[in-house]
N, C-alpha and C positions, 0 to 999 in steps of 0.2 A: 418697602416704603414708596417707591415710585409707582408700583401697581396700586397701592392703597390711596395715595394722594397725587395722582398724575397731573392735576392742574395747579397744585400748590408748591411745586418745586420747578424752578426755571433756571436753566443753564445758559450762560452767555459766553461763548468761546470766541477768542480773537482769531481771525484768519491770519495766514502767513503775511509777513511784512511785504512780500512781493505781490500779494494779491491786491487787485485794484480797489477792493472794498475795505482795505485795512484802515485807511484814513477815516472812512465813514464810521467804522467801529469805534475808533478813538473818540470821535465826536459823540457817539451814543454813550460811551463810558463817561465823558464829561457831563452829558445831559443827565445821566442817572445820578451822579454825585450832586449835581445842582438840585435835582428833585428831592432827594432824601435830606439834603441840608436844610430844606424849609418845611419838612414834615416831622412834627414832634411825635407823631404816632409810629414813626419808623425808626428803627435802630439800625445803624450800619457799622460794619466792622472792616478794618484793614488789618491783615495778618501776614506774618512772614516768619521765617526761621533760618537759623544758621546751624549747619550740622557738620562739625569737623569729623574727619574719618581717621585721624591718627591719635595715638596716645590715649591718655585718660580724660581728654576734654569732653565735655558734655554739649549737647545741642542747646542752643539758646532760642527760646520762643518769645515772640513779641506780637502783641495785638493792641490796637487802639479801638475803643468802642465809643460810638457817638450816638446821642439821641437828638435828632435834629442837628442843629449847629453846635451843640454842647458836647464836649468830651466828658463821658461819665466814668470811664475806666481805662487804666493802662495795665496791660498784662506783660510782665517781663520776668520770665522764670527759666530755670535750668530744666531741660527736658530729658536728661539722662543720655544714654548712648542710642542714637537712632540715625538712620539714613535720612537724607533731606526730605523725600516725600512723606515719610512717617512723621517727621518732626512738623512738617507743614500741616498734616492732618491732625496731629495732636493739639497744636495751638488753635486750629480752627474749631475743634470740638470744645476746647476749654472756653474760648471766647463766646461760642454759642450758648453754652451752659450759663455763663455769666449774664448774657443778654436776656435769655428767657426768664431768668430770675427777676429781672427788672420789669418785664412785661412790654409787649408791643404788638402791633397788628401786622407789620411788615418787617422782615429781616433781610438786609442786603449785605452780602459778604464780598469783599474785594481781595483777591489773592493772585499770586503768580504761578501756582502749582496746579496744573491740569489733573495730575494724579490725585491730589487731595480733593479736588472738586468731584472727581468721578467715584472716589471710594467713600466719601463722607456718609452717604446713605446706602452703602452696600454692605449688608450683613453677612455675606458669604465669606468663607475662609480666605484670608489674605493677610499680608504683613500690615500690622497696625489695626487689626480687626477690633481690638478692644476699644479704640477711639471711635471707630465707626458704630459699634453697638451702643456706646454711650450717647453718641449723637442721635442715633435712630430712636432711642428711648426718650430722649428729651424732646425731639421734634414730634414724635408720635403724640405725646401728651399735649403739645402746643397746637398741632394741626387739628386734633380731635376736639379741642375746645371751641373752635370757630372755623367753619369751612372757608371763610374769606381770608384767613391768614395765609401769607405767601412768603416763600423763601426765594430770593434771587442770588445766584452764584455768578459773580462776574470775574472773568479771567483778565488779569492785568499783565501785559507783556513787560517783563522786568526791565528790558532795555529802554522802556519809555521813561523810567524814573518818574512815575506818574503820581502827582499830588499826594494824597494822604497815604498811599501805599509806599511812596518814597520815604515818608516820615518814619515808617516802621523799619526800613532799611538803614536809615540813619541811626535809629535807636539800637540796632544790632551791634554797632561798633563801640560807642562809648559805654554800653552797658557792662562790657568786660574791661574795666579800667585797669591800667598798669601804671604804677607810680614811677616817677623819674628815677628814684633811688633804686627801685627793683630792677628796672631796665639797665641802669648803669652797672649794678652789681653783676647781672647776668653777662654783660659784655666783658666786664673785668675778669670774670672767671674764664671766659672763652679766650681772651688775650693772654691770660696768665698761663694757660695750658700750652699755648704756642711758645711762650717765653721759656717755660721749663724744658720743652722739647729742644729748642735751640740751645739752651744753656747746658744740655747734656754733653755738648761738644766743647772740650777745654779750649779749643781755638777761639771760642766766643767769650772767654772770660776776661781778657784784658790783662795788662801787666800788673795793675795794683789790686787784683782780686784777692780777697781774704777768704780762705776756706774756713767755714765755721761748722761745728757739729752741734746738733740739738740734744735735748735731754734723752732722746731715744737712741743717741749715738749714730744717728744718720745725718748726712750732710744737709744743711739748711738750704732750701730753695728760695730764690728771690720772690718777693711778693710786694704788692702795692697796698693791700688792705691793712687797716688798723695801723697806719703809720709807716708801713713798709718794712722790709728786712733785706 
């Protein structure tokens, strides 16, 4: 892709925070957003992902898609089991596919994953190659339709909590909602296990303790759910 369309793909990588040019880069980032915000022929994307590495939890993919100053799409989906760079690449490819279906002359992507930026148009074997190939196919057709079409990939340092990219980070949290009752029940089970463990020692029973046996002829354990026992 880079060999075929060398002038139509532009990477913008942030220098290290200790670099003297870091502040200038953030100003360029602000300027880029200001420019695309007033260009209705340009579509810009802010994307991010959260990738848990424990248990059966899935990665969460989030992207905001804008045409000029108007938000035209929100992408909030489960991404299956994936490491963070693969999840970032996955949501970037999905948002680009959504964007190109709408149509535009310039596409600008803001993301905090350098790995996703570098592998987006890399068709060689690597983890997440399926997302890269899908992106390459979509961009091939788009670039081929007009040599003036251009893709800008902007790296957003996550510590900056920068504007529309920070909005995607906020969406990553409330998208996985937990009700108060569910959280309370989970804590109650946790405390009840500790209670049962302590209650196994007769020294913790107290003088007025009444030993009861259940239908299964096993001693009843204290509980607080469903009225307690």
